[in-house]
Each structure stands twice: as structure tokens, then as C-alpha cells.
MARTORKOL-835758 format. One record per residue: residue in three letters; z, y, x of N, C-alpha, C in turn. Coordinates in steps of 0.05 Angstrom, whole numbers, plus 5000, padded with zeros to 4 digits. Atoms other than C-alpha are relative to their C-alpha. Example, Ala and Ser with C-alpha at 12.3 -4.5 7.8 and 13.67 -1.06 7.14 Angstrom:
# MARTORKOL-835758
ALA500049765018515649105246500050245018SER499949764984514349795273501450224985
***
This chain:
# MARTORKOL-835758
MET502950025001368940902143498850275005ASP501149744994364741452174498050084978THR501749895021360141902133497349854997ALA502650145001353641552152500249734987ARG499650275012356340862134500550034970PHE499349975028359141122069497550074983ILE502449935014352441432049498249764997LEU501650245002348740792065501149804980PHE498750185019353840382028499650094971ALA500449895027353440841967497249964990PHE502850025008345840831967499349714992VAL500750285005345040071972501449894975THR498650115023350439901922499250154974GLY501049865024347940451875497449894989ILE502650115009340840181873500449724987ALA499550265011343339471862501450014973THR498549975026348139691807498250094978VAL501849905020342740081770498149774991ALA501850225007337939481773501449794983VAL498550205016343239001747500550104971HIS499449905027345039451688497550044983VAL502649995015337739561669499349724990TYR500550285008336838801668501849914977LEU498150085021343138691627499350144973TYR500849855025340939231577497649864987ARG502450125011334238891568500649734987ARG499350275010337238191558502050004977LEU497950015020343338361516499550184976PHE500449815022340738941474497050024992ALA502849965007333139061477498749754989ALA501250255008331338331470501249884975THR498650135022336238181414499750144973SER500349855025334538711362497950225003GLU501949785001329139211341501350264991HIS498749765011334339691312500550215022ARG499649784980334340361348502950055006ALA497249944996341740471337501349805020TRP498950204982343439811371499150045028ARG501149954973338939961430501250255012ARG498849754989341740661437502949955009VAL497350074993348840391437500049845027GLY500150154975346939881490499350175024MET500849834977343540401533502350185008GLY497749834994349640851528502249855014VAL497950174987354540291545499349935029MET500850084973350540051605499850245019THR500149764984349540761630502850085009VAL497249924993356940921627501249805020LEU498950204982359040261659498750005028GLY501449994974353740311713500950245016ALA499249754986355641031730502849985011LEU497250044990363040861734500249815023LEU500050194978361540271779499050125025VAL501149874976357340691826502150205011LEU498249804991362741221829502849895007SER497350114998368740751831501250025028TRP498949994973369340711906500850285008SER499349724993369141471915502450104984VAL497849915017373841591857502749905010THR497550114990379241121883500650095028ARG499549914972378441401953501150285000PHE499349724997379142141938501950114978LEU498249915020383342181875502649855001PRO497450144999390742011867499949734986MET500150265011391941281853501049984971ASP498950025027396041391791497850094979ALA502049905018390141771760497749814996THR502350185001385141221774500849714993PHE499150275005389340601758498549864978ALA501250135023386640461689496949985003VAL502950014997379440641706499249795020ALA500650204980379440221769500249724990THR499650275011382139621733497749924982GLY502250065018376939661678497349975013VAL502650004987371039821723499749755017TRP500350234983372439271773500149734985THR500150235017373738771718497149974989TRP502850015009366938951690498149915022MET501750094978363938851759499949695002GLY499950294999366338131759498649884976MET501350115024364038011687497050035001ALA502949964997357138301702498849795018ILE501050214983356337801758499849744985TYR500150245016358037231711498050014978LEU502149975020353437501658497349945013LEU502550064986347737481709499749705004LEU500150294995349436771727499549844974ALA500350155026350036541654497250044989LEU502749955010343536881634497949845017GLY501850164983340136551694500049714993VAL499850295006342735861678498749944972LEU501050055027341135911603496950045000GLY502949964999334236191619498649775013ALA501250234987332835621666499949764982VAL500050225019334935121613497850034979ARG502249955019330135441563497349955012THR502550044987324535431614499449705004VAL500450294996325534691630499449874973ALA500550125026325934511556497250064990ALA502749935009319534891541497949855016GLY501950154983316034561600499849714991ARG500050285008318033871575498549974973ARG501550015026315434021504497050035005SER502849964994308934271534498749765012SER501050244987308133661578499649764981ARG500450225020308933201517497850074980GLY502249925018303533591481500950014971GLU498950015027307833711419498750214982THR501149795017304134331395497150065008ALA502749914995296934561388499550244982VAL500649765015293635181360497249974988VAL502650005012287935191310499450284990GLU500949745009283835811293498749964973LEU501150025027282535891219498250244994ARG501849785008277636341181501650264999GLY498749755001279337061187501550065026GLY498749954975281936991258502949935001GLU497250075000288736731237500449745016THR499450244985292336181277502349864988ALA497850165009297035621261500849805022SER499050204980301335191308500449744985VAL499950255014300734461290500949785020SER499050214983303533801316497949795005HIS501850224994299133291352501049734991ARG498850255008304032751330499849954970SER500050035029302632861256497349924989THR502750065008295632571252499849824976GLN500250195022297232031201500250144973ALA499749865025299132531147498050224997GLY501749775000293733031163497249944992SER502950035005286333141149498550105024THR501549944976280833221200498550264996LEU501549765000277933901216497749975019ALA502350004982271133981245500350225020ALA499749804979271434331311497350095009THR502649914990266034701348498849775015GLY501450234987260734221374500849754985THR499250255011263133521363502949945002GLU497150044996270533631377501450004972SER498449995025275733501322502949975008VAL497150014995283333541316501349944973SER498650075025288233261264502350194997VAL497849825006293133731231501549914975THR498550085023298533641179499450204977GLN500449835023297733911108502050225000GLU497949795000304434281117499250235018ALA500749794981301834651178497850184989LEU502149845011295534861143500850164976ALA499049855023299235071081501250265008THR498749754991303035581121498050215007SER502049814993296535911140498550124976GLY501349905024294136001069497149904997HIS502850095001287635601081499949704996CYS499850295004289634911057497449894987ALA502350095015283834851008497550005018ALA502449984983278535091057499949795022ALA499950194977280834591109498849734993THR501150275007277934001069496950005003HIS502949994998270734241079499149975028ALA501150034973266334101138499750265014GLU500349744988265634851149502750125007ALA497449894993273134921165499950135027ALA500049844976275035381221500249835025PRO499950164975274235141293502750025013VAL497549994983279934961339499550205022ALA500249804979281335501389499949875027ILE500450144974278435181451498450195018ALA501449834981276535591511498449835019GLU501650164982270735341553500350115028LYS499749934972271835341628497349955014PRO502450064985266435341681499749705004GLY500550284997263234651686500349844975GLY499850145026264234491613502749924992ALA497250075007271734371615501150184979THR498849845021275834621557503050005002SER497049985001283034841547500850134975GLU498949885024287235021488500950285004ALA499049734998288735751475503150004998PRO497149995001296035951483501050034971ALA498949995027300535871423500750294992PRO499349735009301836501381503050045003VAL497249934996308336861392501550004973ASP498350015024313536691339502350205005VAL498249794995317437341338502949934992GLU497350065010323237091296501349795017ARG498950214982324136471339500850125027ARG499349884975323936881402502550174998ARG497649845003329137361374502549834997PHE497750185003333636791353500949895027LEU499450114974333236481423501350215018ALA498949784984334637161455502950054992ARG497249955009340837261412501849765007ALA498450234993343236551424500750005030THR499649994971342336631499502050225007ALA498249784994345837311500502849934991GLY497450075010351537061457501449795017GLY498850214983352536441499500850115027ALA499349884974352436851563502550174999VAL497649835003357637341537502549824997LEU497750185004362236771515500749875027ALA499550144974361536401582501150195020ALA499149814981362337021624502850114993GLY497349915008368337261583502149795006GLY498050214994371836591590500649985029VAL499550024971370936541665501450255011THR498749754992372837271674503050004993GLY497250025009379237171633501649825018PHE498550184982381236571675500450125027GLY499949884974379636941739502150225002MET498049795001384037531719502849884999TRP497450135001389737071701500849895027SER499450124974389236721768500650225020ALA499649794981388837381806502850134998PHE497549875005395037681774502449805000HIS497950205000398837031772501349985028PRO498750014974404036951828498549805018PRO501550184982400736641890501349735003VAL499050274994401435901903501149995028VAL498950034973405535681963498849755013ASN501250234985401835242013501749955025GLU498350094977405934852064498149895021VAL501650094978402834742132501849945024ALA498450074976405934382192498149995024VAL501749984977403034532261501649945025LYS498750064974404834232329499150215020LEU500749774982405134842375500549925029PRO499750084972403834692448502150185014GLY498049854985409834892492502450094984LEU497749915016414635012435502649865008PRO497550134992421834882457501149834977LYS498950195020425334302422501950144981ALA498149865017430634782397498850154977LEU501449855021425435142355498349814982ASP501450185017422634512323500850044971GLY499549945028422034652248500150304994PHE500049715004421535412258497950074978SER501849945023418335702194499150295000ILE501349745002413536282186498850024973VAL501449945025411536582120497750195007HIS502449854993404436832127498850134975LEU501349855021401637372081497650145011SER502449864991394737692085498550114977ASP501849895019390038132047501350044972ILE498649945026394938381994498550224985HIS501649785012390839011981501550164979VAL498549825018396139441949498250254996GLY501849785006392239991914500150084971PRO500049915028390040241846500649784979VAL499650225018390839551815502649855006ILE497550144991396239181855502150215006ARG497949794999402639581847502749885006ARG497350084992410139541857501049744986ARG499150245014411339001804499049755014PHE501250224986406638531840501549955027MET498750024974410038681907502949904997ASP497350105004417038571880500149704995GLU500150295004415137881855499249855025LEU500850124975411737721920502349985020VAL497750004982417937911960502049804991ARG498050205011422337491914499249725008ARG500950274994418036881925500149945030CYS499850044971417836982000502949955009ASN497250044993425337052005501149734991ALA499150265009426236421965499349785019LEU500850204980422836042022501850005024ARG498249974978428136282071498749965027PRO501450044975423436372129501550105024ASP498949894975425236492202498550255008LEU501749784993419536992208498050054978VAL502149935018414737372163497850145015CYS502349884987407737552187497950094980ILE502049895018402637992152497550075016THR502449974983395537952180497950194987GLY501949795006392338602155499150024971ASP500949925026388938912095502250004980LEU497649975018395639072065499450214979VAL500349775018393239722032497250084995ASP502549875007387540071998500750274989GLY499349735008389940791995501750145021HIS498549844981393741342030503049954997VAL497150044999401041312050501450144977ALA498749855021403041852001499949874973SER500350135026400341461942501249734998LEU499350285001402240751960502749935012ALA497450064987408740811999502149894981PRO498050115018413040691937499649704994ALA500650285005409540021924500449835025VAL499850154975409039801996502849985011SER497250004990416339972010501649754990ALA498750255009418139331972500349805024LEU499850184977416838982039502550035016SER497549974986423239272066502149814990GLU498150195011426738772021499649715010LEU500550274989423738172058502349925018LYS497850094984429137752090499249755017SER500650224982428237302151501750045025ARG498249994977432137132214498950195022HIS501249864978427137472261498250244991GLY501449765009424138022218497249964990THR502749995011417238212191498250145020TYR501949894981411138342235497250034986PHE502549925013404438652218497950065020VAL502349914984397438732249498050134981THR501949855017391939192223497749834992GLY502550115009386038962182498050234998ASN502049795001379539342172500650214979HIS499549805021382039672108502150215009GLU498149804990387840012144498650245013TYR501549794986382640402184498750194980TYR501249825020379540682120502050214991TRP498049825012386141012102502050105022SER498449914978388841212171501949795011ASP498550224988391340632213502650105013ALA497649894986396141082253502150084980ALA498149915020399341372190501449764988TRP498850245012400440682161501849855020ALA498350124980403240412226502750135001GLU497549854999408440962227501649944974ALA498650045026410140862153501349724999LEU498950275001411040112161502449965019GLU497750014982415740202220502450114987ARG497749895015420040632176501049814978MET499250205021420140062125501149755013ASP498950224985422839592179498049775003VAL502150194995416139242187498850075028HIS500849954972414339172261497049975003VAL502950004997407139342278499249925028LEU501050094973403838962336497150105003ARG502749904994397939362362499349945028ASN500950104974395038972420502449975019ARG497750054983401838762446501349744991HIS498650245008406538172444503050045002VAL497149995000413938062432501149715003ARG498850274997418737482446501749954974ILE498550085024421437122384501949775008GLY498050194993427936742394502150135018ASP498149894981433136812448499449895028THR500650084972433636682523499949695003ALA499950294998434935942511497449874989ALA502450115013428935812466498450224986SER501649785012423236282447497049945003PHE502950014997415736362439498950284998ASP501249745001410936952443498550044974LEU501549925023408437292381498150235009VAL502049824990401937652399498550124976GLY501449865021398638172355497750175010VAL502449844992391638482360499150174976ASP501249845021388239032321497549874989ASP502250135013382438872275497549985017TRP502450074984376238562306497850204997SER502349835006371339042273500650305005ALA499249724998375139692287498350155021GLY501649874979371339842352497150044991LYS502749985010364639712318499750224979MET500049795020366540202263500350285012GLY499749754987367540742315502850115004PHE497249914996375140772317500849965029SER499350004972378440912384501649755008GLN498450234993383240322381499249764982GLY500850245014380939622363501149755014TYR499250264990381538892382500050005031ASP499850024971384038792454502049785007LEU498350234994386738102469501150025028ALA499149984973387238242543502550185002ALA497749825000391938832531502449874986ALA497850125015395938432480501449785016THR498850224985397237862529500750085029ALA499449914973398138282592503049955007GLY497350064991404238042631501349764987ARG498950235013405237432588499749745017ASP500150254986406936752618498249814983SER501950165015400936322597501049724993GLU498950265006405235692597501850004975ARG498249985023409535952540498549954974ALA501250045027408335762468499350274988SER500949745011404636302430498849974972VAL501349985026402536502360498650275000LEU501649755001396937022352499650084972LEU500649885026396437482292497450165003ALA502649864999389237712282498850004972HIS501049985027386337962217497649824995GLN502450165003379537632226500049755018PRO500150244984378336922251497750005020SER502549984985372237162290500349895029ASN499850054971374837072362501949775006TRP497950204997379236452352499549825024LYS500550194978375735982402500650135027VAL499449854975376236512457503050025003ALA497149974999383536632440501349735007ALA498950264994384835882442499749945030ARG500450054972381835842512501950185017GLU498249824986386336422532502949924997GLY497350105001392436012514501550034974MET498649965026393936192441500149734986GLY499750265013396835562409499450004970LEU500449985029396335802337499150284994GLN500949745009392436372306500350014970LEU499949955029394036642236498250234993SER502049805008388437032202499650004970GLY500749985028385637242135497250114998HIS502449855002380037722117497949884982THR502250125015375237222084500749974970HIS499150055027379337142019499149734989GLY501150255009376136452017497850044980GLY502149935019370636801978501150144976GLN498549885023375737031925499149894973PHE500850125026371436811866497149915002PHE502750125001365336381853498050204988PRO501350174980359636441872500450105029PHE499649904973362036851932501549805018THR498750214985366236251952497949845016LEU502150144986359635901970498850175022ALA501249834980356936502007501850035024VAL498149974978363236592049500149745016SER499950264986363335842065497549975018ALA502450024984356135902090500050195023ILE500149794980357236542130502149955022TRP497750024981364036392162500449715008GLU499550274990365035782206502849914992HIS497250055008372535832190500650184976ASP499849835024372736082119502850004987ALA497450015011379535842094501349735006GLY498550244995384935332111500649965029LEU499150074972387134972175497749885016PHE502150104981382434852234501349935027HIS498950094974383534512301497850015022GLU501750004976380434582370501749875022GLY498250134982383734062414502950014989ASP497249975009391234202410500550284990ARG499849725009389934922387499350014970HIS500250005029390235122314499450284989LEU500649755014387735662266500549954971TYR499750015029389935792195498850264989VAL501249775013385636262153500950014971SER499049975027389036502090497950094981ARG501849905021385236592025500950284990GLY499049745009389437222016502149984979THR497750005018395537391976499450174975GLY500749835022392437931932497049964994PHE502950015005385138111917498950275006TRP501449754996380038651931497750024981GLY502249965018375038951883500649884973PRO499550125026374438541819502749855000PRO497550155001381338281798499649724991LEU500850275008378737571797500649815023ARG499750224981380536921831499049754986VAL501250245012375936341813499149825023GLY500650184979375735751859501350065027ALA498649934975380036091912502650144992PRO497549875010387136211885501550145023PRO498449864980391636701922502249825011GLU498050184988396736401969502050145018ILE498049954979403136482008500149755017VAL500150244982402936032069502649985015ARG497650064985409235722097499349815023VAL500850164976407735482168502549905014THR497850124986412635002200499149925028LEU500850064972412234972277501549755009LEU498850254989413434292309499750005030ALA500050024971415334182381498449765010
***
């Protein structure tokens, strides 16, 4: 990411983060108690969390990964929980608003003004047990003895000179009731109940999301009829990994388990479609080197994602080759033997050129010299150019990038933004599979979009 983009990114996310934490402070602390100590604690907590969140991207970019592991895990977990707190507060607030509107529409409360300027809220439904007060002019209203007793004017209310109902006169002679007085204790109770409910709901969803994110990925089986595939390769299996995001949170232990699960599938080929890392080679090579333990008949192949460019795509390409992971940068190779084979085509990330990098997506270079009648599988990090690739003869494209939204509500946003957000898609006899990703990025959460290992079986 260049300097200008980084500054813009930091500015926009910084403003949004500050606004969110100010709102959470007001709802969780200021609205729930008058105690200065409680409010100061809340202000301190929100300030620290907000500052860490603003600085988290820079810290994990410029400091050694080992030094930022604990901070990054905590800060990004808080990022996810803050999102769910906002959602929970919004939902509970909407419920309160709807309930208040229904009470108001039924006319369940009224306000009377008593001598001395005091007010009392009374029920319109309690007329049978009440006594009649004389209102200004010829108006009258029935109130309960209990309501009047709370105002301290029960005795005075039996006389004709009782206080008038608080009725405001509008132009043209129309009248309207004055707004009900604020019940501070009731408001405080509702604020505390809303805050407590939001914290419980957000905590529960966040806990489930973390469990899902760190839990071993599910294995999804997909069978695809590949145009032009030789009969001898019918049943050829590919294990597809994408968006692992090895970094300050995903480490060697996660990678070892991932490799074990992939090897248990006994694939013919392993393909990794980008966003493998979030860090420099020096910091992450020990964790990423677990990939050298992958076992398949035809090896492991990799194409760059946008995140590789943030951490030096060239350096990572060299490092992966040393780990026996073959990097396809706008080129193709033949998989199989002279009797039966297909072309495996790899392109660099679709957005690399737009980000100003010298080498990016180039399908023409990747397919140069290829026999268009041969069966082909394209590895491309983003599903952006699939329909063009299909017209160019690619029978199957394997992609990632979207994470399937990773966690609700971003699952809905990604589904709306991306035509091909996750899963298997068809265009005639051409196919696209978009992985939800094998790891995660940012908040260690997976809600509504569990991580996956995809086992693709090619059919002749």
C-alpha cells in the first residue's frame, strides 16, 4: 500500500473508530450511571481501546509479529465485538421505540398539571376508580386516586378549583397534551437493561465467532465436469486453499493442523489462491514453512493475492519456491504426463496494477502459447474477471478474496457487492468456485461464513 493510500485509509478508519467509541461510551457508561468514577473508567477504557484500534494496522505492519501477537488478537477481537455491540444497541433501541410508540398510540398515559406547577402521569384507562378534575374552560379529565396521591395533592383534587390539565392551545383552537415528564429512574433502568442486554448478546456472538474462526476448517466436496479433460484424469482431485492470512494471529499451530487435514484428503494437486500472509518473510517464514509438508502427486501451486503486495510479493515468491511451493505469476504449466494432462494457469492479483505495482493480472501473458482446445484450470485470487476468462477458454477458475463476508453483517454486504461472493457458479459449461477462505483477516471471527478447505474433483 503506497503512502497516500495508507494516509487516507488511516484517516477514514480513524474518524469512524473515534465516532463509534464515543457512541459506545455514551450508551454503556454515561447513560447508565451518574457516578463520576464509573464514567471516568468508561472514558478511559473506550479511549484506550479506540487508540489501539486506530494504531493496530500500523503496529502490526512495522513491529515484529511476535511482539504484537497478544495486542493484535485482543484489539481485533474487540473490533468484532464493537460491531456487534452497535448492532445489539440498535436492535434493542428500535424495540424500545416501537414499544413506546404503541403505548402512545393507545393513549395509555396523560399528564395533569397540579397546583405549584407539579405534574403527574395518569392513566386514561382508570376513569372508573378516579374522580373528576375541572380543567381550564369546560374541559375535564378523569384520574386515579393513586396517581394523585403520588403528587401530594389528593385532598385538593376533590374541589372544583383543582389544578388544570396541561393542555396546550394550537392555532385555530385545537389543543394537545403536554409531553410527559421525564422519569429519571425509569430511564436509567431502561438504559442499564439495554446496555446489559447488548453486552450479553455481543459477547455470545463474538465467542461463537472466535470458536468458529480458530476451529479447523470444514471440508467441502465439489465435483466439476471440466471441458476437454482426458478420460484418464477423470476423478482428479484438487485441494483448494485461499485467504489463510498467516500473521500476528494465525501461527504455526494453525498451519500444522491445516496441513494435516489436507494430507488426509490425499489430493492429486494442492492450489493456494492468494492472501497467504500478512507480514514479512523474516517474521512469518517459520509458520508458512509448514506448507512444505503438504503431500500430493503433482505438488503445490500458488498465485498472489492483494495482501502479498503489501509485504513484498517478490520476496514471498522467492521464499515460497524455497518451500517447494510453485508460484505461477502470469504463466501456465502442464499437469499430468504426455498421455493425459491439462493446463494449470496462474495470474497475479487483479487489483495489483490499480495499486500501482509493476506486475499485476495478465491473462494474455499467462495463456500465451497454450493450446485453447486443452482442458484448463485458472488460479486467480479475485473472481472479478471470470466471465472474460471463461470466454478465453478457462474451464474452471478457483478464486477467493471475498471470505464470503467472513462474519455477519458483512456477509450481507459482500453478497450485495459481489456477483460471485462464495460457492460454485456456472456459465454454460464453464465453472467458478469462490472459497470463503481458510483463515480470516482482521477480527478473528467467523459468523455465517465458516472457513473451508475445498476438495474439487474433476470429471471428464
